[in-house]
C-alpha positions, 0 to 999 in steps of 0.5 A: 486438324481432324483425325482421318479414320484409316485401317491403320488407326482402326487396328491401332485402337483394336490392338489396345482393346485386345490388351484389356484383361478379363475383369478390367475395363478401360474408358474411351478416353483412356484408349484415345490417350494410349494411341496418342489421340487424346481428344478423340474418345468419340472416334474410339467409340465409333471404331468399337461400334464397327469392330465386328467387321475386323474380328473378335475383340473384347469391346465389352470391356470399354466404358465411358469415364464414369463407368457407364455402359455403351447404349444399345450394347445389351449384353455388355453388363452380363459379359462384364459380370461374368468376368468379375467386374463390379458395379456400383448401386447406380449400375455403373462400373466401379472404376476405382476397382476395375479400371485397367492401369498400365504402368507409366501411362 
Protein backbone atom coordinates (compact mmCIF):
# COMPACT_ATOMS: atom_id res chain seq x y z
CA UNK A 1 0.00 0.00 0.00
CA UNK A 2 1.48 3.38 -0.99
CA UNK A 3 2.34 5.87 1.72
CA UNK A 4 0.21 9.01 1.72
CA UNK A 5 2.21 12.19 2.19
CA UNK A 6 0.55 14.15 4.98
CA UNK A 7 1.65 17.16 7.04
CA UNK A 8 2.12 14.81 9.99
CA UNK A 9 4.49 12.59 8.00
CA UNK A 10 6.39 15.61 6.66
CA UNK A 11 6.99 16.94 10.16
CA UNK A 12 7.89 13.45 11.40
CA UNK A 13 10.66 13.27 8.78
CA UNK A 14 11.82 16.82 9.45
CA UNK A 15 11.93 16.25 13.20
CA UNK A 16 14.38 13.37 12.66
CA UNK A 17 16.50 15.52 10.34
CA UNK A 18 16.55 18.22 13.01
CA UNK A 19 18.19 15.76 15.43
CA UNK A 20 21.23 15.01 13.23
CA UNK A 21 24.16 16.66 15.01
CA UNK A 22 26.74 18.89 13.35
CA UNK A 23 29.58 16.86 11.88
CA UNK A 24 27.35 13.84 11.23
CA UNK A 25 25.16 12.70 8.35
CA UNK A 26 22.24 10.31 7.96
CA UNK A 27 21.04 8.48 4.88
CA UNK A 28 17.58 8.79 3.36
CA UNK A 29 16.97 5.11 4.14
CA UNK A 30 18.12 5.55 7.73
CA UNK A 31 15.58 8.32 8.25
CA UNK A 32 12.84 6.25 6.61
CA UNK A 33 13.64 3.37 8.96
CA UNK A 34 13.60 5.65 12.01
CA UNK A 35 10.05 6.75 11.23
CA UNK A 36 8.87 3.20 10.55
CA UNK A 37 8.71 3.53 6.77
CA UNK A 38 11.67 1.27 5.91
CA UNK A 39 11.11 1.12 2.15
CA UNK A 40 10.48 4.83 1.62
CA UNK A 41 13.89 6.48 1.24
CA UNK A 42 12.69 8.29 -1.89
CA UNK A 43 9.80 9.75 0.03
CA UNK A 44 12.30 11.18 2.51
CA UNK A 45 14.19 12.77 -0.39
CA UNK A 46 10.99 14.28 -1.75
CA UNK A 47 10.12 15.79 1.62
CA UNK A 48 13.63 17.22 2.01
CA UNK A 49 13.40 18.84 -1.42
CA UNK A 50 10.38 20.79 -0.08
CA UNK A 51 11.72 21.40 3.45
CA UNK A 52 12.30 25.12 2.92
CA UNK A 53 8.52 25.59 2.90
CA UNK A 54 8.29 24.20 6.45
CA UNK A 55 11.16 25.97 8.17
CA UNK A 56 14.92 25.85 8.53
CA UNK A 57 16.14 22.25 8.78
CA UNK A 58 19.68 20.86 8.35
CA UNK A 59 18.81 18.91 5.19
CA UNK A 60 22.42 19.21 4.04
CA UNK A 61 23.21 16.48 6.60
CA UNK A 62 21.28 13.85 4.61
CA UNK A 63 23.06 11.86 1.89
CA UNK A 64 22.47 8.56 0.16
CA UNK A 65 23.60 5.26 1.72
CA UNK A 66 26.93 5.38 -0.15
CA UNK A 67 27.69 8.94 0.96
CA UNK A 68 26.75 10.63 -2.32
CA UNK A 69 25.45 14.17 -2.11
CA UNK A 70 22.06 15.32 -3.37
CA UNK A 71 22.07 16.40 -7.01
CA UNK A 72 21.59 20.13 -7.54
CA UNK A 73 22.21 20.92 -3.85
CA UNK A 74 25.30 22.92 -4.71
CA UNK A 75 26.06 24.26 -1.23
CA UNK A 76 25.75 20.86 0.46
CA UNK A 77 29.43 19.86 0.34
CA UNK A 78 30.66 23.24 1.57
CA UNK A 79 28.23 23.21 4.48
CA UNK A 80 29.27 19.69 5.47
CA UNK A 81 32.96 20.57 5.24
CA UNK A 82 32.36 23.58 7.51
CA UNK A 83 30.91 21.18 10.09
CA UNK A 84 33.91 18.84 9.90
CA UNK A 85 32.38 16.05 7.81
CA UNK A 86 35.09 14.02 6.09
CA UNK A 87 35.00 13.06 2.43
CA UNK A 88 36.71 10.18 0.64
CA UNK A 89 38.92 10.70 -2.40
CA UNK A 90 35.94 10.00 -4.65
CA UNK A 91 34.04 12.97 -3.23
CA UNK A 92 31.65 10.93 -1.10
CA UNK A 93 31.06 11.37 2.61
CA UNK A 94 33.10 8.97 4.73
CA UNK A 95 30.09 7.10 6.11
CA UNK A 96 32.19 4.93 8.45
CA UNK A 97 33.38 8.01 10.32
CA UNK A 98 30.52 10.43 9.87
CA UNK A 99 27.26 8.49 9.87
CA UNK A 100 24.98 9.42 12.75
CA UNK A 101 24.18 6.49 14.99
CA UNK A 102 21.40 6.21 17.52
CA UNK A 103 21.69 3.70 20.32
CA UNK A 104 19.20 0.89 19.94
CA UNK A 105 18.18 1.75 16.37
